[in-house]
C-alpha positions in Angstrom: 208.1 -6.0 172.8 211.6 -6.5 171.5 212.5 -9.5 173.5 216.3 -9.1 173.5 216.1 -5.6 174.8 213.3 -6.4 177.3 215.4 -9.3 178.7 218.4 -7.0 179.1 216.3 -4.5 181.1 214.7 -7.3 183.2 218.2 -8.7 184.0 219.4 -5.3 185.1 216.3 -4.9 187.3 217.1 -8.2 189.0 220.7 -7.3 189.4 219.7 -4.1 191.1 217.0 -5.8 193.3 214.2 -3.8 191.7 211.2 -6.0 190.8 209.0 -3.3 189.3 209.7 -0.3 187.1 207.5 2.4 185.6 208.9 3.7 182.3 207.4 7.0 181.0 210.0 8.3 178.6 208.5 7.9 175.0 212.0 7.2 173.6 212.5 4.3 176.0 209.1 3.0 175.3 209.9 3.1 171.6 213.2 1.3 172.3 211.3 -1.6 174.0 208.0 -1.7 172.2 208.8 -0.2 168.8 205.9 2.3 169.0 206.2 6.1 169.3 203.6 7.7 171.6 203.8 11.4 172.4 201.3 11.8 175.2 201.7 15.5 175.9 200.2 16.2 179.4 198.5 12.8 179.5 199.9 9.8 181.4 201.9 7.2 179.5 203.5 4.4 181.5 205.1 1.1 180.6 205.0 -1.1 183.7 207.6 -3.9 183.9 207.7 -6.6 186.5 210.5 -9.2 186.9 207.8 -11.8 187.5 205.9 -10.9 184.3 202.6 -9.2 183.7 204.0 -6.2 181.9 201.4 -3.5 180.9 201.3 -0.4 178.8 199.0 2.3 180.2 197.9 4.7 177.5 195.1 7.2 176.9 192.4 6.2 174.4 193.4 9.3 172.4 196.4 7.2 171.2 194.9 3.9 169.8 197.4 1.0 169.4 196.7 -0.7 166.2 199.4 -3.4 166.3 200.2 -6.2 168.7 203.2 -4.8 170.7 203.6 -8.0 172.8 202.4 -6.3 176.0 199.0 -5.9 177.6 197.4 -2.6 176.7 195.5 -0.8 179.4 193.5 2.1 178.0 191.8 5.0 179.9 189.8 8.1 179.2 190.6 11.7 180.1 188.0 11.5 182.9 189.5 8.4 184.5 191.9 8.5 187.5 194.7 7.0 185.4 197.2 6.8 188.2 194.7 4.8 190.3 194.3 2.4 187.4 198.1 2.1 187.3 198.4 1.7 191.0 196.1 -1.4 191.0 198.7 -3.3 189.0 201.7 -2.4 191.3 203.0 -4.5 194.2 202.4 -2.0 197.0 204.6 -3.8 199.4 207.7 -3.4 197.3 209.8 -0.6 195.9 209.1 0.8 192.4 211.5 2.4 190.1 210.3 5.7 188.5 211.5 7.2 185.3 213.4 10.5 185.5 210.9 12.5 183.5 207.6 11.3 185.0 205.6 14.5 185.9 205.3 15.1 189.7 201.6 15.3 189.4 201.5 11.5 188.6 204.1 10.5 191.1 202.6 12.4 193.9 199.2 10.9 193.2 200.7 7.4 193.2 202.3 8.1 196.5 199.0 9.3 197.9 197.5 6.0 196.9 200.3 4.1 198.6 201.1 2.4 195.3 204.5 1.1 196.5 206.5 0.7 199.7 209.2 3.1 198.4 210.1 5.1 195.2 213.5 5.3 193.6 214.9 6.8 190.4 214.9 3.8 188.1 215.9 5.6 184.9 219.4 4.2 184.8 218.0 0.7 184.1 216.8 1.6 180.6 219.2 4.4 180.1 222.2 2.1 180.5 220.6 -0.6 178.3 220.2 2.0 175.6 223.8 2.9 175.8 224.9 -0.4 174.3 223.5 -0.5 170.8 222.5 -3.9 169.2 223.4 -4.8 165.6 220.1 -3.4 164.3 220.7 0.0 166.0 224.3 0.1 164.8 223.3 -0.2 161.2 220.6 2.5 161.7 223.2 4.8 163.2 225.6 4.2 160.3 222.9 5.0 157.9 221.8 8.2 159.5 225.4 9.4 159.8 225.9 8.5 156.1 223.0 10.8 155.3 224.5 13.5 157.5 227.8 13.3 155.6 225.9 13.8 152.3 224.0 16.8 153.8 227.0 18.7 155.1 228.8 18.5 151.7 225.7 19.9 150.0 225.3 22.6 152.7 228.9 23.8 152.3 228.2 24.3 148.6 225.2 26.4 149.4 227.0 29.0 151.6 226.9 32.2 149.7 227.3 35.9 150.4 223.9 37.3 151.4 222.6 34.0 152.8 221.8 34.4 156.4 222.2 31.7 159.1 218.4 31.4 159.1 218.4 31.0 155.3 220.9 28.2 155.6 218.7 26.5 158.2 215.9 26.3 155.6 218.4 25.1 152.9 219.5 22.3 155.2 215.9 21.2 155.8 215.4 21.0 152.1 218.6 19.0 151.7 217.5 16.5 154.3 214.2 16.1 152.6 215.9 15.6 149.2 218.2 12.8 150.5 215.5 11.0 152.5 216.0 12.0 156.1 213.1 12.7 158.3 214.1 16.1 159.6 216.4 17.7 162.2 217.6 15.7 165.2 218.1 19.1 166.9 218.0 22.7 165.9 221.1 23.1 163.7 223.8 25.6 164.6 225.0 27.6 161.7 227.3 30.4 163.0 229.3 32.9 161.0 232.3 34.8 162.2 232.0 36.2 165.8 228.8 34.0 166.3 231.0 30.9 165.9 232.6 31.8 169.3 229.3 31.1 171.0 229.1 27.3 171.3 225.2 27.2 171.4 224.6 30.2 169.1 221.0 30.5 167.9 220.8 31.1 164.1 220.1 34.7 163.2 220.4 37.2 160.3 224.2 37.4 160.0 225.7 36.8 156.6 229.2 35.4 155.9 232.1 37.7 155.5 235.5 37.1 154.0 237.7 35.4 156.6 234.9 34.2 158.8 235.1 30.8 160.5 231.7 29.1 160.0 230.5 26.4 162.4 228.1 23.9 160.8 226.7 21.7 163.6 224.0 19.6 162.0 222.1 16.3 162.5 219.2 14.5 161.0 216.8 11.6 162.0 216.3 8.5 159.9 214.3 5.5 161.0 214.0 7.1 164.5 217.8 7.3 165.0 219.8 10.5 165.2 223.0 11.8 163.7 225.1 14.7 164.8 228.3 16.2 163.3 230.1 19.5 163.3 232.5 20.9 160.7 234.2 24.3 160.8 235.1 25.9 157.4 236.3 29.3 156.4 234.7 31.7 154.0 237.0 32.7 151.1 240.2 32.9 153.2 241.7 32.1 156.6 244.2 34.1 158.6 247.2 32.5 160.4 245.6 32.8 163.9 242.4 31.1 162.8 244.4 28.4 161.1 246.4 27.8 164.3 243.2 27.5 166.3 241.6 25.1 163.7 244.6 22.8 163.7 244.7 22.6 167.5 241.0 21.6 167.6 241.5 19.1 164.8 244.4 17.5 166.6 242.5 17.4 169.9 239.6 15.6 168.0 242.0 13.0 166.6 243.8 12.4 169.9 240.5 11.8 171.7 239.4 9.4 169.0 242.7 7.5 169.2 241.9 6.8 172.9 238.6 5.1 172.2 238.5 1.3 172.9 236.9 -1.0 175.5 238.1 -0.5 179.0 239.0 3.1 178.7 237.0 5.6 180.8 235.0 8.4 179.3 237.0 10.9 181.4 240.2 9.7 179.8 238.9 10.6 176.4 237.9 14.0 177.6 241.3 14.5 179.1 243.1 13.5 175.8 241.3 16.4 174.1 241.4 18.9 177.0 245.1 18.3 177.9 246.2 19.0 174.4 244.2 22.2 174.0 245.5 23.3 177.4 249.1 22.5 176.5 248.7 24.8 173.4 247.6 27.7 175.6 243.9 27.7 174.8 242.4 25.7 177.8 240.2 28.6 179.0 238.5 28.7 175.6 237.4 25.1 175.6 234.2 25.6 177.7 232.2 22.4 177.4 232.4 18.6 177.8 234.1 16.7 175.0 231.0 14.7 173.9 227.7 13.0 174.6 226.0 9.7 173.9 223.5 9.5 171.0 221.0 7.1 169.6 217.2 7.4 169.6 217.7 10.8 171.1 220.5 13.2 170.0 221.5 13.4 173.7 221.2 9.9 175.1 222.2 9.1 178.7 226.0 9.4 179.2 228.7 11.9 178.3 232.3 12.4 177.6 233.3 14.6 180.5 236.0 14.9 183.2 233.7 13.5 185.9 232.3 10.4 184.0 234.4 7.5 185.2 232.2 4.9 183.4 234.2 2.4 181.2 233.6 2.0 177.5 232.0 -1.1 176.2 231.5 -2.3 172.6 228.3 -1.0 171.1 228.5 2.5 172.7 228.1 5.4 170.3 229.0 9.0 171.4 230.3 12.2 170.0 233.8 13.7 170.3 233.6 17.5 169.8 236.4 19.6 171.2 236.2 23.3 170.5 238.0 26.6 171.0 235.9 29.8 171.2 237.7 33.2 171.4 235.0 35.9 171.8 234.8 38.4 169.0 237.4 36.6 167.0 237.0 33.0 166.0 235.2 29.8 167.0 236.1 26.3 165.9 234.5 22.9 166.8 235.0 19.6 165.1 232.6 16.7 165.9 232.5 13.1 164.9 230.4 10.2 166.2 232.3 7.1 167.2 231.2 3.5 167.7 233.1 1.4 170.3 234.2 -1.9 168.7 235.8 -5.0 170.2 239.3 -3.6 169.8 239.0 0.1 169.1 236.4 2.3 167.4 234.7 3.1 164.1 234.3 6.7 163.2 230.8 7.0 161.7 231.4 10.3 160.0 233.4 10.3 156.7 232.9 13.9 155.6 236.1 15.9 155.3 237.2 17.6 158.5 240.6 19.0 157.4 240.9 22.7 156.9 238.7 23.8 154.0 238.0 27.2 152.5 234.6 27.6 150.8 232.7 30.3 148.9 
């Protein structure tokens, strides 16, 4: 177990009067134990207790070869795995349950009277993961560096006749070439009218002269994710599209300028949203301004109008305002930012000024 991260989680448990916690999220188990286990339908549970006696319950189908610094409890497919887990719980106390633990396991634990009460304990690890340590920060810088390299190569590869799906395969090849481990999410490569759909699914469209092209891409390296969006134009850009682009770019910059410890997430969202609304395009900015990122491309926490949490050094999240005018033009510009002691560091260095390609 990574002792500094475990101690942070145990302290939060004590601060919240929660003496026992069941963690089932594979990403959170990786965060604490350094081991990826993808259990499918089988039970996976890391049991933490503020008094010690931590245990990792895992099916024998997933043998643990290394010492993870925690007791391993193995079980077969034919075992009552929840009953085995319940025997380690303090049944006279409340237990925290992870947000994505299947109901079949939770209901079985309740039938066995495994605890006095059950609460959503996800926030304990989720909030710990929001504050990246120095090792994580370096990994995030590196995966973003690779993403910067990838988007420059991808822009060079956009040609007439290449479909969005073609470009998806080109991007995968680029990531392999530069040493990334694959996509952190299904990339969005959207030409022309498709760019006005914020979560467009890549299809058979090809680029046409004057199209805005949204390139929303991210890779994984050493189990940490990158994410970035750039909007470029194919061969030429008209004045209306240029206006929309410059408004989104300025909104991106205004939001980044707000980032420092003590500022609320909602204030960053407001900086981008207010500017876009002041320019008459408020109805076309249809999503939150950003999301947290780390081991997962969408970690806990977001940059939205309702999130009043305060920024702390070590947080990493996206800032990605957009304007989407159906049938005409779509523009999104996204950077990842790291909160520092006195401001922020933008992890993406790739050009985000107006660019015509092809």
